[in-house]
N, C-alpha and C positions, 0 to 999 in steps of 0.2 A: 567361350567354347564349351568346356565340360563344367557346366555350372548348374545352379538350381533351376534356372529358366528352362534349360534343356531337359532336365529330369521332369519338370512339370509338363512339358510338351510330350515327352515319351509316355507319360502315364495317361494321357488323354485317350479314352476308349479302352484302356486296359482294366483288367480285373482289380477290384479294390484292394485285396490283400497283397497281390503282387505289386501293385503300385506303391503300397506302404513299404514293402520290402525294398523297392528301388530307392525310395527317399531315405530309408534308414542306411542303406549302403552308401548313399551320397554323403551323408554326414560322416561316415567312417572314411570315405575317400578324401574328403576335404581336410581331415585332421592327420592324414598320413603324409610322410615325406618319401618320395620315390628313391629307391636304392639303385646302386650301380651293379654291373656285372663285370667285376674287375678282371677275372681270369680270361675273358675274351675281349677286354679293352672296350667295353660298351659303357660309356659314361654320359650322365645327364641326358638320357633319352627323352625326347619330346613327343608326346602323342600328336598325331596329325589331326587336322580339323575333322570334326564329326560329319558323317553323311549317312543317310539311311541305306539299308540294303534291301533292294526291291526285286531281286531275281527269285524265281521259283527254284527250290533246291531239293525238293522231295520227289523222288521217282516212285510214283504209286504203282503197286502191283496187287496181287491177290491177297497179300497179308493185311491189307487195310480193313478187312472184315474181322480179323482175328486180334489185332493189336489196338491199343489206344495210342494214337499219335496226334498231338496238338501243338500248335505254334505258341511259344511262350509269350509272344507279343500280342496275342489275341485277347478278347474278352472271354475268359474261360468260366465254365459253370462248375468246374471241379478244382478251383484254386485252393480250397482248403486242404484237399488231398495232397496237392503239390507242396504246399507249405509244410504239412506234416512230414513229408519225405525229406524236405530240405532241412527241417529242424533236427533230423537224426544226425546231421553232420556237426552240430554244435558241440563244442568241447571234445571233439575227437582228434584235434590237431596234436600230433606228437612232437614235442619240442626238442627231442634229441636227434642229432644228425642233420641231413640236408633238409632245408626248410622250403624248397621249391621256389616258385615265382614270388617276387616281391609282393607283399600284401596290397600295395597300391594298385597293382595290375588286376588282382582279383576283385577288389572293391570297384574298380572301374568297370569290369564286366557286369557285375550285379546291378550297378546303377545305370549304365548307359547301353546295355545290350540292344542291338538292332535286329537280332534274329535269334533263333534257337528253338529246340524241340523238347517236348515232354513225350517220352516213349515208354509205354508200359506193356510188358508181356504178362497177361493175366495168368492166374494159377493154372497149372497143368497144360498150358498151351505150348506146343512144340512146332516151331516154324522151320521149314526146310529151305525156304527161299530167303536170302539175305535182304535186309532193309538197306536200300541204297540212298545215300545223301550226297549231293554234289554242291558244295559251296564254291562258286566260281566268281572271281573278281575281274572287273573290267572297268572301262573309263567311267561308266555311269554308276558303278558300285565298287569303289576303290577301298572301302573300309568295311571290315567284317568283325563284329563283336558278338560272338555267339555264346549263349547261355543254355546249356543242354542238361537235361535230367533224364537218366535212363534207369528203369526199374525192371528187374526180372523177378516176378513173384514165385512162390513155391512151386517147384517141379516144372518150371518153364525152361524152354531152350530157344535161344535167339542169337542170330548173328547180325551185326550192324557194320556197314562199310561207309566211312565218311571220307570223301575225296576233296581236299582243298587244292584248287588249281586255278590256272589262268593261261590265256593265250597270248596276251600282249606282253612282249618281252621288254618293253620300255616303260611300262606303267609302274609307278612307285606306289605300291599298295601296302595295307596294314591289316594284320589279323591279331586279335586278342581274344582267346576263347577259354571257357571254363566248362568242363564236362564232369558232372557228378553222377556216380553210379551206385546203385544198391542191388546186391544179389542176395536173394532170400534162400531159405533152406532147400537144398537139393536142386537148385536152379543152375543152368549153365549159360553163360553169356560170353560171346566172342565179339570183340570190337577191333576193327581194322581202321587205322587212320593213316591216310597218305597225304603228305604235304609236299607239293611241288610248285611253289611260287618262283618267280623269276629272281634274278640277283640284284634287283632294285628294291625289293620288298622286305618287310619285317614281319616276323612270326613269333607270337607268344602264345603258349598253350598250356593249360593246367588241367590235369585229370586226377580226380580223387574218388576212391571207392571204399565201400563197406561190404564185406562178404560174410554172410552168416554160415551156420554150421552145415557142412557138406555142400556148400555152394562152391561154384567154380567160375572164375573170371579169367579170360585169356585176352591179353592186349597184343596187338601187332602194329606198332607204330613204325612208319616208314618215312624218314626225313631225307628229302632229296633236294630241297630248294631253300629260297630266301637268302637275303644278304646277311641278316642276323636272325637266328632262330634259337629261342630259349623255351625249353619245354620241361614239364615236370609230370611225373606219374607216381602218385602215392596211394598205396593200397593197405587197408587195415583188415586183417583176418580176425574178426571179432569173436568167433565161436569155434567149437570143436570140429575138426576135420575140414575147415575151410581151405580153399586152394586158390592161388593166383599165379599167373605167369606173365612175363613180358618177353616177347620175341621181337627184337628191334633191329632195324637196318638204317644206317645213315651213310650218305655220300656227300662230301663237301669238296668243292673245287674253287678255282679262282681265289677270291679273298673272302669267302664266306666264313661266318663265325657260328659255331654251334655250342650251346650250353645244355647238356642233357642231364636230367635228374630222375633217378628211379629209386623207389623206396618200398620196402615190404615191412609192415609192422605186424608181428605175430603176437596175438593176444590169446587165441584159442589153443587148447591142447590138440596135438596131432595135426596142427595146421601145416601147410606146406607151400613153398613158393620157389619160383625159378626166374632169374633174370638172365637173358641171353642177348647179347648185343654184338652185331657185326658191322664194322664200318670201314670206309675207305676215305683217305684224305689225299688231296692232289693240289698241286700248285702252291699257293700260300695260305691254304685254309687253316683255320684254328678250331680246336675242339676241346671242350672239357667234359668229362663223363664222371658223374657222381652216382654211385650205387650203394645203397644202404640196406642191410639186413638187421632188423631190430627184434630181438626176442624179449618180450616184456614178461614181467612176473606173472606166472600162471600159465605160460605157454609151454608146459612140459611136453617133451617128446615131439616138439615141432622140428621141421627140417626146412632149410633154405639154402639156396645156392645162387651165385652170380658169377658170370664170366663175360669178359669183353675181349673181342679179337679185332684189332684194327690194322689195316694194311696201309702203309705209307708209300705212296707212289712217287713222292718227291722228297728230297732232303730239306726243302724249304717249308714244309708244313709244321704245325705246332700241335702236339697231342698231349693232353693232360688227363690222367685217369686217377680217380680218388675212390677206390672201393673201401667200404667200412662195415664192420660187424660189431653190434652192441648186444650184450646179453645180460639179463637179470635172472636167468634160469640155468641150472647146471645140466639138466638132462635134455639137451637140444643138439642138433647137428647143423652147423653152418660152415659154408666154404665159399671162398671167392678166388678168382684168378683173372689176371689181365695179361694179354699177349699183344705186343705191338712190335712191328718190324717191317722192313722194306721188302719189296717183292723178291721172291726166290730166284736168283739169277740162273741157277741150274735148270729149274723148271722152265724159266723163260727161254733159255737157250734151246732146251729140248723141243719146245713147241715151235720155235722159229726154225729149227732144223727140219721140221715136218712141213715147211712151206708157209707158215703163218708170218705176217708182218709183226713187228714189235707191238703195235697198237692192238692188233687182233689177239695176240697172245695174252696181253694184259687184260683185255676185255674178257677173254675166256676164264682167266683166273679169278677175276672179280665175280663173274656170274656164278662160278662154282661155289664161291663163298656165300653169296647171297641166296642162291636157289632154295636151300632148305626152308628159309623164311618166306621167300616169294611164293613158294608152293602152298602156303597157308592162306593166300588171297583167294577167296571163293569165286571171284568173277574173272573169267578168262580174258575178257576184253581189257579190264583194268590191269590184270597181271601183265599182259602183253605190252600195254602202253607203258607201264612202269619199267619193264625190262628194256624197252626201246629208249626210254629217257636215259637210263644208265649207260647203255651202249653209246649213245650220242655224246654224252658228257666225257666218257673215257677217251673217245676218238678226238675230241676237240683239243 
């Protein structure tokens, strides 16, 4: 299955340096033991049989003349540039706090990815139209292993929307993804990720970034699907005045399991970060939230905050929150807060007294909680579709 023969086949027709990197990653993969996710009772997970991903996933628009966008699986003439960017992530792993996805999953992506993009916004390019990427799973494409590299060069401004979706509600699909991001001086990068797989599928997704001085990175992850979903988002603010934010929404119903990890590593002076997460749990759903703020030595006058608000629609759900703050500096500001509770019965009664059904009243309250983050989705069609998904799930 996931062996040397498969790696050799995947390197056929691919660039020489990227092929070498696949093979190096395979050696790492082979020597690793896969870990478990105990807090959501996910043990001894087995990767499904490999299959290629052959669907078109890039919606081309006017921006294709201004950006560099290439498929990582192609024979590229700029592979040395890509390798140089990837090498910037070496030795940047912070070993304190949440460690994100198990290393075996990351090595699996680098060795066996069947799709992925290299996207670069050149220096001083400001794009007003979002880049749209649609990874859709179906019977012919049930396995998605995407290896993405996104670079915002100096003074650039870019928004990317990635929609992971499927129509077949009975398909047992698999996603394992790795997105690495570099934000250079004075650049602004916004990344929206929407995951709405069915309740038969499994989702694993890791996001890692490096933000330079005065650079700004804004993540908007929206987790609405999958039977098991384990995601990680780690940002390192490597220089003065660098900024990063995560505005997250999650909704889990049925017997879905969520493991969410968010981390901000402050290295630069005057760096700033914000983690905001709003969630809803229903039926017998399980969730663990890990949020880390880490002020490393040298990050004087840095500021960071994290807060999670989770609404428990049923007493049968299981919600676990683990906020953490680490500091090696005295002159920093860090704060964290977690709020978890059942629906406000007085508000529910008030809305029902105005003619709403109980389901309609709950739906309105959830929407009110989610809307500040949904409003950050720059595509009206996608935003409407996401809102409808949430409405349907609350009513069911």
